[in-house]
N, C-alpha and C positions, 0 to 999 in steps of 0.2 A: 529155336532155329529161326534165323532171319529170313525175310522173303527172298533175298538173293540166294541163300543156301538152299532153300527149297526148290527154286527154279533150276539151280545148277545141278541138281540130282537127276534132272531129265536130260537125255542125250540122244544121239543118233547111233546107228550101228558103226559109224566111222569114228566119231569123237565122243568121248565122255568128259563133260566138264567137271572139274573138281575145285570149285572156288567158293569161298565164303566171304562175308563182309570184313573179316579180320583174319590175321595170320592163323593158320591151323595146320595140322599135320595128319598124314595118312601113311599107309604102308609105302606109298610112292613118294613121300616127301610132303612139302606144304601144298596147300590147295589155292591159296591166294595171299597177297600181302598188299600193304598200302605204303608205297615209298614217299608219297607227297600228300600232305594234309594242309588245307588252307589255314593261314594264320600261324603256322609253325615255321621255324628256321629263319625268321626275319622277313617273311613274305606274306602279303595279304592273300594272294591267290597263286596257284600253280596251274598252268595251262599248256597245251600243245605238246603232247607226249611223242617221243620218238625212241626207238629201241633197237639195239643190235646185240648179237652175241659175238664176242671176240674169239680169236683163234685159240685162246686158252680156256674158253668156255665161260668167261665172265659175261654176265648180262649187264649192259649199260642202259640205264633209263634216264633219258634227257627230258627236260621240260623248260618252259619259260617260268622264271620266278618273277612275279609281278609285284613290285613294291607298293604301288599307289592304289591298287584296286584291281578289279577283274577286267578292265578295259584293255584294248589292244595297243594303246600308246602310253608313253610315260617312261619311268625308270624301270627297265626290264633287263634281267640277266638271263643267260642260258646256263642252267644248272644241271647237275649230274649226280646220280647215285649209282653205285656199283654193287653187284651181287655175285658172290662166288659160289652160291649154292642154288643156282637156278631160279632166282627170284623169290626165295623164301625170306631172306633177311638182307638188309641193305647197309652198306658202309655209310659214314657220315656224308652229308651234302657237300659238294664242291662246286665252284663256279668255273665253267668252261670258258665263258665269254662275258665279261662284266659290262653292263650298260653304262655305269658311271653317270647316271642321269639321262642317258639316251636309251633307245629301244634296240635290243639285240634279241633275235628270236628266230622262229621257223627252223629249228634244228633239223638237219638232214644228214645223219651219220651213215657211214659205210665202212666196211673193213676191206682194205686193199688185199686181194688174195695173193699177191706176189710177195708182200713184205709183212703182212699182219698188222700194219699200222691202221689206226682208226682215223679216218678222214672225215672232218666235220664241216659242212657248209651251213652258213647262217645268213640272215638278212639283217639290215640295219636301217634306222632312220633317226633323226633328231627326236628327242623325247617329247617335245612340245608340238610335234607335227602329227596330224591324223592321216589315215588312209584317204579320206575324202579330199583333204587338201592336196595330197600328192596326186591323186587322180585328176584333179582340176588344174594341175600344173602350178600350184601356188607355193611349192616348197623350193627353197634355194638348193642348187645342185648338191652341195655338200651335206644338206640336211634331208634330202630325199632318200629313196630306197637305194641301198648299195649291197653288194654281195661280198662275203668274206669266206676264207677257207682256213682251217687249222688242222694240225696233226697231233696224234698221240702215239708214241712208240713204247709206252710203258703200261699197256693194257688199260688205258683210260684214266690212269692216276693223275696225269697232268697233260696239258695241251699247250702247243705253241701259241704265241699271240696271233690274233686274227690278221690275216693278210688280205688286202683289198684286191679283188679280181673283177671289179665292176666293168672296167674298160674292155675286158675280154669277152664278157657275156651279156652286156646290156646295151642295145642300140640306143642312139641319142633320142629317138622319138618315143621310147617307152617311159612310162611314169611309175606305176606300181611295179613291184617285183617281189616275189615270195618263193623261196626255196622250199620244196616239199609241201607241207611238213610231213614228217614221218621218215622212215629209213630210206636211204638211196640204194642203188643197185651196184653190185660188182658182177659183170657178165662172166659166165663160167663155161660157155660153149660157143662155137662158131668162130668166124674170122675176127671178131672183136673181143675175144677172150681176154680178160683182165681189165677191160674198160670200166671206169667208174662213171655211172650215169645218174644224174639227179633230176627227177621230175620237178617242174616249177611252173609258176604262172606269172603273168604280167598284165599291165594295161597299156594302151597306146593313146596318143593324142588324137583328137578328132581331126578329120581332114580339113584343110584350109577352107574357110568360108562356111563351115558347119555351125549351126546354132547350138550344138551340143557343148557341154563343158568338159567331157571326158569322164564324168562321174557315173554315166549311164552304164549298167551292167554289160551291155553289148560290147564295150571296149575291153573287157577281160579276154584273155587268151592263154592257153597252155603252151609250154615249150619244155625243152630239155637242155641241159648242159652236160658236157662229158669231158673226161680226161683219159688219155691213153698213156700217161706216164706217172700214174700213182697220185694224181692230184696236184702236180707241180704247175702244169699249164692246162687251160680250160678253153673249150670251144662251144659255140651254140650248136645244138642239134636242130630237130624239127621246130618250127614256129607256127602256131595257129594264128593266121592273119585274117580269118573270116569273122567279120563283125556285123553279121546280119541280124543278130538278136535271137536266132532260132535256138542255137546251142551256145552258151557262154561258158566254155571250159575254164575252170578256175583251179582250186587246189587239186593236185594230181598225184597219183601213186602208180607204181609200175611193178611188174614181175616178169622174169624171164621164163618162158614156157619150155617144156622139154625139147621142143623142136628148134629152139634157139631164138624164136621170135620174141619180141617184147609186147606185153599186154599193158595198155594204159587205161586207167579208169579215173574219171574226173568228176568233181562237183560241178553241176550245171547251175550257174548263178542266175537263176530266174530267167532262163531262156523260155521261148514260147513253145518249144516242142514238149511233148508229154514227159512226165517224170523228172527226177532230179539227178540222175546219173547218166553219163555218156561215156563211151569207150571207143578204143581204136587199137591198132597194132602197128608195129614197125618190124620190118625184115632186115634192116641194115644197121642195127645197133643204136637206134634212136635218132639217126640223122634225118630221116624223112618218115612220114606216115604212109601206111599202105592204103588207107582210105580216110575220108573225113570222119569227124566225131559223129557218133550216132547214139540215140537213147538206148539204154539197156532196160527193157521192160521187166526183166526178171528181178530188178532191184527197185521196183516202183515203191516199195515200202520205205525206202530210205528218204529222209528229209534233206533239205539243203544243208549239207555238212561235209566235212572232210571224211574220208574213209581210207582203209588200208587193204592192200592186196599182198598175198604171199604165196608163192609156188612152193609146195612142200617138196622135200628131197625124196628120191626113190622112184623106181619104175611104177608107173600107173598112179602116182600120188596126185591128188587134186590141187587145184588153185583155190585158195581161201580168200574171203573178203569179210571185213568187219566194219560195222557202222550201227548207229541207232536204227530201229525198225518201226518207227511210227511216222508216217509220211508228213504229218503236220506238226510234229514236236520232236525235240531232241530227248528221246526216251527209249527204253527197252533195247539196250545194246545186244547185238546178235552177231552170229557167224553164218555165212553162206559158203557153200562149196560148189565148185564147177568141175565136172569131169572132162570138159571139152575145151579147155583153154579160154574160158570166158564167154563162150557163145551162149551158154545157159547157166543159171545158178539156181540152187535149191537151198532154202533156209534150213540149217541144221539144228540150231538151238538158239534160244534167247538166254543170255547170261543173267539178266535181271530185269524186273519190271521198272526199275528206278530211272530217274533222269540220267542221261548220258550224252556225251558229245564226241569229241575227237578220240581217235584210237590209233594204235599201231601194233602190228603183228610181228612176232619173231619166233623162229624155230629154236627152242632152247636146247634140245637134244633129239635123239632119234625118236623118242617117245612122247615129247611134250612140246606144245605150242604155247607161247605166252601172248596175252592180250593186255597191253598197257592202255588204259582208257580212263577218260574223265567221267566222274560220276558223283552221286551224292543222294541223300535222302530227300531233301527239299529242292535242290537244284543241281545241275550237272557239273558245277565247278567247285564242289566242296573238297574233293580229293582226286588223286590219280591212283587207280588201283591196278595191280598186276595179277590177273587171273591166269592160272595154269590149266591147260586143257590136255588131257591124255589122248594119245593117238592109238594106243594098243590095247585098250580095255573094252569089254562088251558094254553095251548100253545098260544103264540103270533105269529101273522103273521110277517114275516121278513120285515123290512123297510130298504132296501139297498140304 
């Protein structure tokens, strides 16, 4: 039995993990699978997972397929694998958005509740341009960060060509821009029911006369973009314009709580406040924030990294959060639960002691949550694994 398998036999009273390092099956179906392995399919590395379940029950697993290496720039495609059996087996890899020598990434998919279409937001920059250059304002306008949208009306089998929406959602003084990464939201209750909302982040130019270059982490900020017509037109929602360096909200994820509010949780990119996670709420569908970003001390075990939030369906169901659980390293992927809408969190289980980085959560069906996460034996970017977590089984005793 692998170390991952042994750890995954331990669970809480609410969730029982059933995942192994390679595809396996139980009375409830498979326990895990590996849709992406570095070096396979023509790509050096796969990174930045995002996942949704379509109206037909198909699990879509998006990632960045990086041709040139594990780095964030270069020739990068947005790739996709589909599963019609809840994440146990996967159809052949397809390309949702081809880089063609440039960088396309940060997939943020969402299913439009009105039509069932899969709407995919992605980010773009020239393949030879780095994030540092963009933040310093050194990239030509057409080669800097831009935002695109696509649609699929055939259950993720094919997507329309990327359509540029940068002018609708990126102010002129912004430099960096990143959609998600991870799944976006379709609001299902309240006055904005049907709204598609994408958590995102950006950086701004320093004020005139400042000695700063714009590369400093304090110029990062979170924001949201939204569409009320199924992804055809887009608008900016809330914008974090506080650049005091105390909290530097960066990659952001969101969930809609049972009371209709939105919960936002963000990577704090080297802010001076304690911890590496900050959070806040919105009561108007993401147009404004109810309060400034604050540290979330219950997630102090999380390092500087992207994380994922998911509100489970059903009365009394908790909010879940996934991320690595070693403060100083990307290692030990874990799940936390919150019974009170993100005010407090309790760690439920550690999926594995192995290296791990980015993740995304999806509710596969009434009884199963999927965790699509980066992991490996020697480093966190060797594969992207899909672990299935049962919602309706009693806890198992650990067998270490």
